[in-house]
C-alpha positions, 0 to 999 in steps of 0.5 A: 694642018691636016698632015701635022695632025696625022703625024701627031697621031701617028706618034701618039698611037706609036707611043701607046702600042708600045705601052700596051705592049709592055702592059701585055708583057707584064701581064703575061709574067704575072701569069707565068708566075701565078701558074708556076706558083699553083703547081708548086702549091698544088703538088706540095700543099700538105708538105708546105703546110707542115714546113711552114707550121714547124718553122713558125711554131719553132720561132714561137717557142724561141721567142717565149724563151729568150724574149728580152722585153725593155722599157721606152721613154722619150729618151728613146727619141733623142738624137744622139748624133744631133747638134744638142747632144754634141753640145752637151758632150762639150758642156761635160768635157768643159764643166765635168760631170753636172752632179753637185750643181744647181738645178739650172746648171744641169744637163740632164733630167736626174731624180728628184721629187718636186712638190708644190703645196698650197693651203687646204680649204674646207670649201670652195671659198678663195680669198687671200687670207685663207690661201696665204702661206705666210703663217706660223702654222703652215710654216710648222707643217711644212717642216714636219713635211720635210722631216717626213720626207727625208726620213723615208728609207728604201732598201738597196738591191740586196735588201741589207742596207736601208738608205734615207734622203741623208744617207744617200746623199752621202753615198752620192758624194753629197750631190743633193740639193733642196731647191727652195730650202730657204723656206726651210730655214730659221732666217725665212721664219725671222723674216716672214713678217717682213719678208723683202724682195731680194735684190740680186734676184735670190734668197741666201742665209748663212749656212747656205740655204737658198731659193728664188722668189719665183720658183718658192712662191711662184709668179702670183705673190703680192708685194705690199709697200711698208714703212720700214720698221725702226728699231728701239736703238740707234744703229750705227752708220754702216749698218744703216747703209748696208740696210738700206743696200740690201732692202733697196725699197719699202716693199715687202711680201705680203701674199704668198699663194704657194710654196715649192720645194725640190729635192734633187739627186744628182747621180753620178752611176747607174747604181746610184741613179737606181737608188735615186729612183727608187727613193723618189718612188717610195717618197711619191707613194708615201705623199699619195697615200700615207701622208696626211695634213689638215692644213696643207695639200700637196702636188707632187711630182718625180722624174719617173711618175708620169712614165710610171703612171702612164705605163701602168695604166697601159698595161692594165688596159691592154686587156681592152684591146686585145678584147677589140681585136678578139671581137674584130676577128670574130666578126670578120670570121663570121661575115667571111664564113656566111657568104655563099652556100655550102658549096661556094663558102670559104670553110676554115679559111678565116681560122687559117687566116688568124692563125697566120697572123699568130704564126708570122708574129711568133716567127718575127719576135723569135727571130728577133730574140734569137739574135738576142735583140731586146724587145721595145714596148711599142713593137706591141703596136706593129702586131695591131697593124699587121694583124689587120693587114693580113686580115684584109689580105685573106678577105681579099683572097676569100673574095676572089676565091668565092667570086671564081669558084662561084663563076665556074660552078655556073659554067658546070653543065655536067653534073659528073664533072669535077672542079678543075683546081689547076684552072681556079687556083691560078686564077685566085693567085693572079688576082691577089698575090701580085698586089700583095708583093707590091704593098709588101715592096712599098712598105719595105722600101719606105721603111728601110730607107727611113730606118737608115736616114732617120737620125731619131734613135728609136726609128731604126728598131721600129722601122726594121722590125716592121720591115721584117714583120711584113716580109714574114707575114707575107712568106707565112701567107704565101706558105702557110695561108696558100696551102690551107686554101689549096687544101680547101679547093681540093675538098671542094673538088672532093665535094666535102667543102661543107664545115662538117665534111659530108659528102654533097651530092653530084647534082648539088651544084646544078641545082644550086646554079638554078637558085643562084640565076634565080637570085641573079635574075632579082638582083638585075631587076632591082639595079634596073629599077634604081638606075639613075638617069645618066644627066642626074648620075654625072652631076651627083658623081661630078659633085663628089669628085669635086668634094674629093679634090676640096677634102684633099686640099683642106686635109693637106693644109689642116695636116700641116698645121699640126703641132708639136707637144712635149707634154699635155694634161691629156696624156694622164689618166683621169685618176692621176689627179696629183700629177695633173694638178702639179702640171696645171699649177706649173703651167698656171702659177709659174713663168719658169721654165728650164733655162738656156746657158750660153757657153763661150768654150775657149779663153776670151779677153773678158775685159774687153767692153765689147765682149762684155756687150756681146754677152749682154746683147745676147741675154737681151735677144733671149729675154725679148723671145716671146717664149722666155721670161725676164730672168737673166743670171750673168756673172759679170754682174756679180764677179770681179774680173780683175780680181779673178785674173790677177788675184793671189787668193785662194780661187774660192774666195775670188769667185762667189760660190753662186758663179763657182760652177760657171767659170773654169779658171786656169791659174798661173803664178802671177796671171789667171785665165778664164778659159770658159764660162757660161751665163743664163736666160730662161724659157717660161715654160715647157710646152714644146710646141713650134713656138718653143722649138722656134725659140731654140732655133733662134737662140742658135741663130743668135749665137752664130750671129754673136761676135764672140767665137764658138759660143753655143746655147744649150738647154735641158729640153733642147734634145727634147725639142730637137727631136720633136722637130725632126719628128713632125718633119718625119711624120710629113716625109713618111706620107710623102714617101709612101706616096711617090713610092706607091706610084713608082712601084705600081706603075713599073710592076703594072704599067698603068699610069691611070690606075697608080694616080687613082692609087696615090690620090685616094691614098693622100686622101686617106692619110691626110684625112685621118690626120685631120680629123684627128687634128680637129676632134682630138687637137692631135699633136705630134708628140713621144706618146703617139709617135710609134703609132703615127709611124706605122699607121699609114699603111693600114689600107694600102693593100686595099686601096691597090687592090680595089684601084686595079679590080675597080668592077668586082664586088666590094664586100671583101673589103667592106667586111674587114671595115665594118668589123673594124668600126664595130670593135672599135666602137665597142671599146667606147663602152669601156673606160679607157684612160690611156691617151695612145689607146684613144689615139689608136681607137680613133685613127682606125675608126677615121681611116676605116670610115674615110676608106669605106667612103672612098672605095664605095663612093669616090672611086666609082665616081671618078670611074664613072666620069672617066667611063663617060669622058672616053664614050664622049671622046670615042663619039667625037672622034667618029664623028669627025672621021665621018664628017671630015673624011680624014685618013687616019692610021688605022689602029690595030685591034687585039684580044687578050683572053685570060683563062678564068678571068683571073685578072679582070682588068685584063680580060679583054682589051680591044683597040689597045693603042688607045688606052681611054677606049674599052673598060676603065680597068686596064690590064696590070 
């Protein structure tokens, strides 16, 4: 048994010895890099400063001269190579461009004016008599509204021709539809007092005015039993039979809470689309600002209204975000500058760090502009992220500079001795740049992979811009800011380090050392007074560590529970009353969403009973879903297949107008073929949550299981739902990829398993925890409004966690001052009336990430380190006792001591008994 233990211990010692040898080699390579780079900086500091400044300023000028900015909307997220877009292309090939088609047959969202009209009430009373729209006066007001809408005019781009709705319809080849225009017809006024529900599901008059009751009246209209009206004269038998077939029952519509009209402009070219958008915007403005009525209140919506109001509000409130970052920079500059005294302060380095942010920003977007790549608006969010990352980096550099320069000055005994910059600078570089390189590599690798692999259209420009931005930011930091650091240290060496550049006395260092030693003694006494008994300390740290594990578990659970959303009222600013009212009415008063069309793209024997049953069964499956209503539209119910196939009349007489666009018929001499057809069911609403996405996936499943070959579903919202589903998956994959890449990269470059595990556990807690807070306190959903921000915010504190895990015993103030400045500046924004949804998410996510990161580095990480250290001490004691008691001969562990000059890497200063990684200081070398 003893031999077996000896053999196992030998094998373990060999592995540990090899790992420590590799770790020592890695340390030497980083040390060599630091010395070479520091010599280069010392020798060419002013040249590097001038060249980097010249290049970045030149690129900044190119940005201002050549930049092209384009608008950004949810269509930028559409998966152009996705299944739904391929189906849309197939539909266009089969049925042609979907202009001149009814709204339920459209493949795209075309310009339109959608109005929900209700009676205006003088008080809060709500009764059927006061809200019923079946009133002659209300109908007159509706006709007046229609007249004013159609008279609104716009100018073309040359301002030479004016267009109203009718002239636009003529210019767009009469591709205009007023859904619900049956309300405006004479027949509706005639039948209003005895309005009978249509048997075939829709109203239509002789002039073509039509409308579906659920669209025109909402879902809350009332039916009343009324005896049929008997005329004074006797009708013939045929008219009586026809009346019975048309009316069917003795129920009439007696109460209608609202009317709804939709003025569509189904454009076929970009020029016409722009004219149509200009018209809908002008009408929307007119209805909000100029239209006055004492009888009705309007809730209008256009295809661009929501995006327009969100964009305008974001642009107006962008100043608040600039104020936040200005406060952040000021606070951070103060916190960094007040550290130390005249000879240990960092001088103007905070200002140089802020300048490096501006230079790297100008260089990034200037380089993009040189290649004539248009900048999309969400790229401005990258500036927020990279600015915070760079602030953390130069705060870490200033913190390490302060620590190293202080340690150096403590050792100064000769008042005439000069500060050796060749010793100080390599130590600063060695304690900062390796971690910055690693974090830059992690971000570049992960986001480069996502730009290549993600099918979302917007992912590539956002991710590649971020990769370029973070790379150029590090280059600017390594050149411009590092040269400023060298210049600062040279000022220290020449004793002109005060902010006002006056020369300090030669004995100033020794005098301040005495004061520093007194302060250090006072701190030691305070720590001894606050020293907690080891038993209670271990209990406290164990509870914190247990809570940390529970927090990670719950955060992952809640993070996976975050839903998707296509639209929510919280996206709109508070003053968008009409839009909010319209969208709320759609949710409360209607059970109508976009239709789902099933298309049979090839010739099929529709006379076959099995084919007809398969079509009806597919509609039945669709109707039985939880997110669909009872609407069904199947051309088989209205058309005579035999007449279509064998009839000799012109085709327009063999197919009813309502099915004209649902059938593609190839005519022959004696026999015609139906080469394609489509039929419909309908969503209840347009929420865009996971249940809606599941319903979409079910439609694909039902179509694949159906015996009719090649049948496929499509809906106007399928591209959006497909992108939302992909977006939710990619958010989870992004966090997973960052964690995996962080572990692999840090372990390969620093050879420390324990520190790599600490990094990824804290990173997981940070990312999952911040998403959980947003989900619990702000009802966060994955949507197209916050998607770009959620894509880039996970990298906010990667530098912080990597650096703190490898410099565990050093002061945390260099991280805390950035976090505290962020929290204060974002909390100040709550004093401003911010209404933009994305800005609220930005502020909240920064606050939650900052608070969680603060807790992690100041409480959780020290707790884990204390437990590790206690466990190591216990293991060492047990090992010594076993050796003394059992007298077992074991392999003697060789002892090595690595002396690192100036303690540039505090986690690699001294390593005793390196073959046992658990021995000695927990801060293992990198």
